[in-house]
BALO-227184 format. One line per field, with one value per residue: residue number from 1; residue in one letter; x, y, z of N, C-alpha, C in turn. Coordinates in pm, 1 decimal. Each point is the difference from the previous one (the first is absolute). Example, Ala and Ser with C-alpha at 12.3 -4.5 7.8 and 13.67 -1.06 7.14 Angstrom:
2
pos: c(1; 2)
code: c(a; s)
n.east: c(1319.0; -35.0)
n.north: c(-569.0; 105.0)
n.up: c(780.0; -72.0)
ca.east: c(-89.0; 82.0)
ca.north: c(119.0; 119.0)
ca.up: c(0.0; 6.0)
c.east: c(90.0; -77.0)
c.north: c(120.0; 109.0)
c.up: c(0.0; 73.0)
END
This chain:
154
pos: c(1; 2; 3; 4; 5; 6; 7; 8; 9; 10; 11; 12; 13; 14; 15; 16; 17; 18; 19; 20; 21; 22; 23; 24; 25; 26; 27; 28; 29; 30; 31; 32; 33; 34; 35; 36; 37; 38; 39; 40; 41; 42; 43; 44; 45; 46; 47; 48; 49; 50; 51; 52; 53; 54; 55; 56; 57; 58; 59; 60; 61; 62; 63; 64; 65; 66; 67; 68; 69; 70; 71; 72; 73; 74; 75; 76; 77; 78; 79; 80; 81; 82; 83; 84; 85; 86; 87; 88; 89; 90; 91; 92; 93; 94; 95; 96; 97; 98; 99; 100; 101; 102; 103; 104; 105; 106; 107; 108; 109; 110; 111; 112; 113; 114; 115; 116; 117; 118; 119; 120; 121; 122; 123; 124; 125; 126; 127; 128; 129; 130; 131; 132; 133; 134; 135; 136; 137; 138; 139; 140; 141; 142; 143; 144; 145; 146; 147; 148; 149; 150; 151; 152; 153; 154)
code: c(m; i; p; s; m; v; m; f; g; l; f; d; a; n; r; l; f; l; n; c; l; d; e; t; t; v; a; t; t; l; v; i; v; a; l; p; m; h; g; f; l; s; y; y; i; v; h; g; l; e; m; g; w; i; g; v; n; l; s; i; f; i; t; y; s; f; l; f; v; f; i; t; l; y; s; t; y; m; k; n; t; d; v; r; e; a; f; h; a; p; s; i; e; s; f; k; e; w; w; q; i; v; e; l; a; v; p; s; a; f; l; y; m; v; e; w; t; a; c; e; g; l; i; l; f; s; g; l; i; g; v; t; e; q; s; t; l; g; i; i; l; i; l; m; p; i; i; m; s; f; t; f; g; m)
n.east: c(10193.2; -110.5; -19.3; 171.2; -11.5; -90.6; 29.4; 86.1; -97.6; -86.7; 101.5; 34.3; -159.2; 24.3; 152.6; 57.5; -76.8; 41.8; 77.3; -78.8; -54.3; 199.3; -58.4; 117.5; -23.7; -107.4; 46.0; 73.9; -104.1; -116.2; 68.7; 52.7; -96.2; -35.8; 65.5; -2.8; -99.9; 5.8; 90.3; -69.2; -115.2; 126.9; 49.0; -145.9; -77.6; 161.7; -7.6; -99.1; -112.9; 143.8; 9.6; 100.9; 27.8; -75.4; 106.4; 89.1; -110.4; -43.9; 110.6; 36.8; -56.5; 84.8; 166.8; 35.3; -45.4; 124.9; 70.6; -56.2; 85.3; 114.3; 27.5; -46.7; 45.8; 154.3; -34.3; -71.0; 130.1; 87.9; 59.6; 90.7; -52.9; 118.7; -9.5; 7.7; -20.0; 153.1; 11.7; -15.2; -92.5; 39.2; -96.2; -171.3; 11.8; 38.4; -63.4; -71.3; -14.8; -92.5; -63.5; -17.4; -67.4; -65.5; -64.8; 34.8; -71.8; -85.9; 2.0; -75.5; -165.5; -2.2; 6.9; -77.2; -77.8; 10.6; 38.7; -87.8; -58.2; 15.9; -102.9; -48.4; -33.0; 45.5; 3.1; -75.6; 45.0; 27.7; -44.6; 14.7; 32.3; -78.9; 63.3; 136.6; 20.8; -15.0; -1.6; 143.9; -82.8; 35.1; 122.9; 89.7; -75.6; 46.8; 155.6; -6.5; -138.1; 101.8; 129.6; -82.2; -65.7; 145.1; -56.9; -108.7; 126.3; 71.7)
n.north: c(10661.8; -35.8; 143.9; -0.2; -75.9; 78.4; 167.0; -82.5; -54.8; 121.8; 70.5; -131.8; -28.8; 90.0; 19.8; -115.8; 43.6; 84.5; -85.0; -87.8; 141.4; -80.2; 85.2; 19.1; 130.9; -1.7; -121.3; -23.7; 32.8; -75.6; -98.4; -13.2; 60.2; -106.1; -39.9; 29.8; -58.7; -117.4; 25.4; 89.2; -69.0; -92.2; -4.1; 8.0; -99.0; -60.6; 55.6; -1.7; -102.5; -51.1; -82.2; -6.4; -80.0; 98.7; 10.9; -109.9; -18.7; 127.1; 29.2; -92.8; 29.8; 155.2; -78.8; -18.3; 57.1; 27.7; -138.0; -5.4; 155.4; 57.6; -81.0; 44.5; 173.0; -76.3; -79.4; 125.2; 48.8; -119.2; -26.1; -78.7; 9.2; -104.8; 85.7; 106.3; -165.2; 43.3; 124.4; -96.8; 44.4; -49.3; -122.0; -53.0; 12.1; 119.7; -53.6; -22.3; -140.0; 72.5; -77.3; 36.6; 129.7; 4.8; -82.4; 67.7; 85.7; -61.4; -83.9; 102.0; 58.7; -116.9; -66.8; 90.0; -46.9; -170.1; 22.2; 100.9; -81.4; -100.2; 110.1; 39.9; -114.2; -35.3; 41.8; -64.6; -76.8; 140.3; 40.1; -128.2; 28.9; 43.4; 138.8; 19.6; -87.2; 37.4; 109.2; -119.4; -79.9; 125.4; 47.1; -101.0; -36.6; 107.5; -44.9; -86.4; 30.4; 19.6; -30.1; -32.8; 102.6; -53.0; -92.7; 93.2; 10.5; 18.5)
n.up: c(12017.3; 100.8; -34.3; 64.2; 107.8; 1.0; 10.5; 96.2; 125.3; 4.1; 8.0; 178.8; 33.4; 17.3; 48.6; 135.8; -38.8; -42.3; 143.9; 37.0; -41.4; 85.1; 90.5; 30.7; -158.2; 22.3; 73.2; -104.0; -95.6; 87.0; 55.3; -124.0; -14.4; 82.0; -22.3; -86.5; -78.8; 59.6; -21.9; -83.8; -26.4; -3.7; -77.2; -74.2; -31.3; 57.6; -124.9; -130.5; 1.6; 38.9; -27.5; -67.4; 113.5; 7.8; 38.2; 84.2; 111.9; 26.6; -21.2; 69.9; 174.7; -41.0; 24.2; 99.5; 33.8; -99.7; 31.3; 117.7; 65.4; -12.0; 72.3; 116.1; -37.5; -42.6; 139.8; 78.7; -70.2; -47.5; -96.4; 82.3; -89.5; 19.2; 6.3; -96.0; -82.0; 40.8; -43.6; 78.1; 30.4; 85.5; -32.4; -37.7; -101.1; 79.4; 31.8; -138.6; 78.1; 101.3; -13.6; -101.3; 16.7; 136.0; -17.4; -88.2; 64.0; 133.1; -75.8; -113.0; 63.6; 86.7; -144.0; -13.0; 98.5; -55.2; -115.8; 4.5; 135.0; -89.1; -39.8; 104.9; 31.8; -149.1; -44.0; 98.2; -63.8; -137.0; 76.4; 88.5; -156.2; -31.6; 8.5; -58.5; 107.4; 66.7; -34.1; -30.8; 81.1; 68.3; -31.8; 9.1; 57.5; -29.8; -50.8; 69.6; 46.0; 1.3; 31.2; 73.3; 20.6; -38.1; 46.6; 56.4; -56.2; 78.5)
ca.east: c(73.7; -110.5; -58.3; 39.8; -8.5; -65.9; 37.7; 140.2; -58.2; -107.6; 81.8; 71.9; -95.4; -89.3; 39.9; -61.5; -125.4; 75.3; 74.6; -92.6; -55.6; 82.0; 20.5; 107.3; 49.5; -80.1; 56.0; 161.7; 42.7; 9.6; 58.4; 47.0; -23.5; -77.3; 172.1; 134.4; -113.7; 65.5; 120.9; -17.7; -126.7; 24.5; 42.3; -64.0; -98.4; 31.3; 94.6; -60.6; -63.4; 24.4; -137.0; 102.6; -49.0; -164.0; -83.2; 54.1; -102.8; -107.1; 51.0; -10.2; -189.4; -66.7; 12.8; -98.9; -153.0; -45.6; 20.8; -137.8; -198.7; 14.4; 16.9; -179.9; -25.2; 67.8; -49.1; -170.1; -64.3; 81.3; -99.6; -3.1; -143.0; -9.8; 66.7; -147.5; -81.1; -35.0; 32.9; -150.1; -43.7; -92.8; -158.2; 0.1; 87.8; 194.1; 34.4; -65.3; 166.6; 116.6; 119.2; 145.4; 114.0; 38.7; 91.1; 116.3; 32.1; 33.9; 154.2; 90.2; 64.8; 68.5; 148.8; 38.0; -43.4; 131.4; 137.2; 40.5; 32.0; 192.0; 101.7; -16.9; 130.0; 137.0; 8.7; -15.8; 84.0; 122.6; 6.5; 107.3; 100.3; 11.1; -100.1; 44.8; -56.5; -227.3; 9.5; 17.1; -88.6; -170.1; 43.8; 22.8; -120.6; -83.8; 21.5; -97.1; -120.3; 2.8; 7.4; -99.8; -94.8; 39.8; -70.7; -73.9; -3.6; -48.9)
ca.north: c(-136.6; -109.6; 54.8; 16.0; -147.9; -87.7; -3.3; -70.8; -130.6; 40.9; 30.0; -91.7; -62.3; 64.0; 20.6; -139.4; -14.2; 59.0; 6.3; -100.5; 51.9; 49.6; 149.4; -17.5; 132.1; 108.3; 21.4; 13.8; 173.7; 69.1; 29.3; 103.6; 119.4; -7.0; -28.1; 169.9; 35.2; -75.7; -2.6; 164.7; 20.6; -101.3; 161.2; 152.7; -27.7; -34.1; 104.7; 190.2; 23.8; -65.2; -101.7; -128.4; -116.3; 3.4; 83.4; -56.8; -51.8; 82.7; -90.2; -231.8; 22.4; 60.9; -11.7; -196.7; 30.5; 73.7; -100.7; -67.6; 79.5; -21.6; -208.2; 10.1; 85.6; -33.1; -145.5; 15.9; 78.0; 33.6; -33.8; -180.3; -94.1; -141.8; 11.9; 7.9; -50.5; -173.1; 78.2; 102.2; 69.3; -116.8; -38.0; -73.7; -90.1; -17.4; -99.2; -156.0; -44.7; 43.5; -82.1; -119.1; 143.3; 1.3; -162.5; 5.6; 89.4; -56.3; -79.2; 132.2; 152.5; -65.7; 5.7; 132.6; 69.5; -20.7; 38.3; 121.9; -41.6; -42.3; 80.5; 91.6; -28.6; 1.0; 179.5; 43.7; -82.1; 39.2; 115.8; 0.3; -5.8; 172.1; 51.5; -48.5; -111.0; 12.9; 101.0; -70.3; -69.7; 83.4; 64.1; -99.4; -0.8; 57.0; -21.6; -142.9; -4.6; 127.2; -163.2; -97.2; 52.3; 30.6; -122.8; 46.2; 96.7; 113.6)
ca.up: c(-76.9; -31.8; -116.6; -128.2; -16.4; -77.3; -157.2; -98.5; -93.5; -144.8; -104.6; -73.9; -74.1; -161.1; -97.2; -16.8; -65.6; -165.4; -43.9; -62.2; -93.8; -110.9; 1.9; 67.4; 50.1; 66.5; 130.2; -10.4; 34.7; 120.4; 71.2; -74.1; 15.1; 134.6; 132.8; 6.1; 80.3; 113.0; -23.9; 50.4; 134.4; 89.0; 37.0; 40.0; 183.3; 92.8; 0.8; 24.7; 115.0; 181.1; 9.6; 97.7; -40.4; 32.9; -193.9; -86.3; -43.4; -84.2; -138.9; -18.7; -74.7; -136.3; -140.7; -38.6; -10.1; -110.8; -47.1; -40.4; -103.1; -177.4; -55.1; 12.2; -75.6; -120.3; -21.3; -20.0; -100.7; -81.7; -143.1; -69.0; 88.2; 113.7; 164.9; 48.6; 67.1; 90.2; 151.9; 44.8; 155.8; 45.1; -43.8; 59.3; -106.5; 4.3; 137.2; -60.1; 19.7; 90.2; 164.3; -56.2; -5.9; 82.8; 2.5; -17.1; 73.6; 162.0; 26.0; -70.5; 107.0; 69.6; -52.0; -8.6; 148.8; 35.5; -9.2; 39.8; 104.8; 11.1; -98.4; 124.8; 116.9; -31.7; 3.5; 110.7; 90.5; -79.6; 92.7; 85.1; -56.3; -12.8; -110.8; -124.3; -83.1; -7.9; -113.9; -163.7; -18.9; -68.1; -150.7; -40.1; 9.1; -57.5; -137.1; -15.6; -125.4; -163.8; -113.8; -26.1; -135.3; -113.1; -39.5; -25.5; -101.7; 108.5)
c.east: c(-112.9; -81.7; 61.0; 19.9; -152.8; -52.7; 98.6; -61.5; -95.1; 129.4; 56.1; -104.5; -7.6; 137.4; -27.6; -86.7; 11.7; 148.4; -53.9; -41.9; 68.8; -10.9; 125.2; 47.8; -64.7; 46.8; 143.3; -5.7; -91.1; 95.0; 168.1; -46.1; 9.5; 174.5; 22.4; -138.4; -26.5; 119.9; -20.4; -56.8; 19.6; 128.3; 6.5; -50.9; 55.4; 153.5; -12.9; -108.4; 12.1; -101.1; 84.3; -67.5; -138.2; 18.3; 88.6; -112.5; -103.2; 82.1; -34.8; -183.9; -37.7; 70.0; -114.0; -132.3; -19.1; 79.5; -148.7; -124.0; 54.0; 1.9; -143.6; -93.4; -36.1; -106.7; -120.0; -44.3; 130.9; -46.8; -7.9; -132.2; -17.5; 113.3; -190.8; -87.7; 12.7; 45.2; -165.1; -33.1; -38.4; -105.2; 13.9; 50.8; 110.3; -2.8; -27.1; 145.3; 113.8; 43.5; 103.0; 133.9; 27.3; 123.5; 111.3; 58.8; 90.8; 163.2; 150.4; 62.0; 37.2; 190.9; 72.9; 37.2; 163.3; 74.1; -11.8; 38.4; 138.0; 115.9; -25.8; 92.2; 126.8; -23.4; 42.9; 118.1; 123.5; 6.0; 90.8; 108.5; 96.5; -122.0; 53.0; -139.2; -132.7; 48.5; -13.8; -102.4; -159.5; 14.3; -80.6; -202.4; -82.7; 22.7; -85.1; -56.2; 44.1; 66.5; -69.3; -105.7; 58.0; -50.8; -87.5; -42.7; -42.1; -145.4)
c.north: c(-92.2; 35.7; -5.1; -183.1; -9.4; 48.2; -47.3; -124.6; 11.3; -7.6; -109.9; -103.7; 45.1; -45.3; -171.8; -5.8; 36.7; -109.5; -130.7; -49.9; 94.2; 165.5; 64.0; 98.6; 93.7; -13.5; 31.2; 144.3; 118.4; -21.0; 80.2; 126.7; 29.9; 21.8; 144.0; 144.7; 31.0; 111.7; 175.7; 8.4; -42.9; 183.2; 69.1; -1.0; -17.9; 103.6; 150.6; 14.1; -37.9; -102.5; -118.6; -138.4; -17.8; 60.3; -118.9; -145.3; 41.7; 5.2; -70.2; 11.1; 37.1; -50.4; -169.5; 72.0; 100.3; -93.0; -117.0; 49.2; -20.2; -149.5; -23.9; 18.2; -68.5; -159.6; 34.5; 96.6; -40.0; -54.9; -141.7; -76.6; -65.5; 94.1; 103.9; -61.4; -77.7; 107.0; 96.4; -47.7; -183.0; -18.2; -132.8; -131.0; -41.9; -43.0; -131.2; -75.4; 34.4; -73.6; -121.6; 96.8; -30.3; -83.5; 45.2; 178.7; -30.4; -50.7; 80.8; 50.4; -53.1; -22.4; 162.8; 79.8; -51.6; 39.0; 137.4; 19.8; -30.0; 139.1; 82.7; -76.8; 5.6; 203.5; 21.7; -103.7; -12.0; 118.8; -45.7; -57.7; 156.5; 68.2; 6.5; -145.7; 39.4; 74.8; -39.0; -85.5; 14.3; 50.6; -192.5; -5.3; 100.2; -4.8; -134.2; 75.3; 100.0; -102.9; -62.5; 72.4; 19.5; -147.4; 13.1; 149.7; 143.5; 6.7)
c.up: c(-98.0; -106.5; -147.8; -99.9; -19.2; -144.7; -90.9; -25.0; -67.6; -129.7; -107.5; -46.1; -125.3; -124.7; -33.3; -69.5; -94.6; -80.9; -72.0; -108.3; -127.4; -55.4; 64.9; -5.3; 64.9; 140.2; -11.6; 3.6; 61.8; 82.8; -29.5; 28.4; 158.7; 74.0; -44.8; 101.1; 138.9; 78.0; 43.7; 63.5; 176.8; 86.7; 14.4; 142.5; 61.4; 21.9; 21.7; 91.2; 127.0; 21.4; 83.7; -81.1; -13.5; -234.9; -113.2; -21.7; -89.0; -139.5; -81.3; -75.4; -99.3; -127.5; -11.2; -18.4; -141.3; -73.6; -13.4; -106.4; -164.3; -34.5; -18.7; -138.2; -133.5; -40.7; -43.2; -134.0; -103.4; -132.3; 0.8; 99.7; 35.1; 111.4; 23.2; 77.3; 103.3; 108.7; 22.8; 176.9; 43.8; 37.5; 87.5; -87.5; 11.2; 185.1; -14.0; -19.7; 111.3; 62.2; -129.9; 13.4; 136.2; 31.1; -58.4; 40.3; 42.2; -12.7; -46.7; 109.5; 87.3; 11.1; -39.0; 113.3; 96.3; -72.8; 15.9; 124.3; 6.7; -57.9; 108.9; 61.8; -23.2; 63.1; 171.8; 31.9; -49.1; 100.6; 72.9; -18.0; -49.5; -103.7; -100.9; -70.1; 24.6; -101.1; -113.6; 29.3; -23.1; -141.6; -80.8; 11.9; -67.6; -156.8; -26.0; -105.6; -77.8; -61.9; 10.0; -115.3; -126.3; -72.7; -71.6; -69.5; 138.6; 7.6)
END
């Protein structure tokens, strides 16, 4: 599952990068293509190849890898020169004024960590109430980023 989360993080970083440059259609299109692909892939790997829960993790990794590769190719080879110019490999120039970014990033990362820990704590404590309540909370937590992404245009 951890390799899947790495690929998701890489895809999401590229998606947010393109959102900042007002390029939202490619991420939306990729997700629309990937959702049915993931459904068929999951069914085939889990039931067709009888891989069980390992197949679930493998299908998630393949889907997120697909999303990351294609959004990176789009960012690298697209015709929009603003995106191509902004999307480049790190260099010495990229690390100038690094401490200003770190001063902003550390408190933000800490707050994100606290928020995520609180959400995980809610899920664990909801297990004391019952399975139905726990699954309801899990569904709400999954839907929150989807609903919030509409403000970014996906």
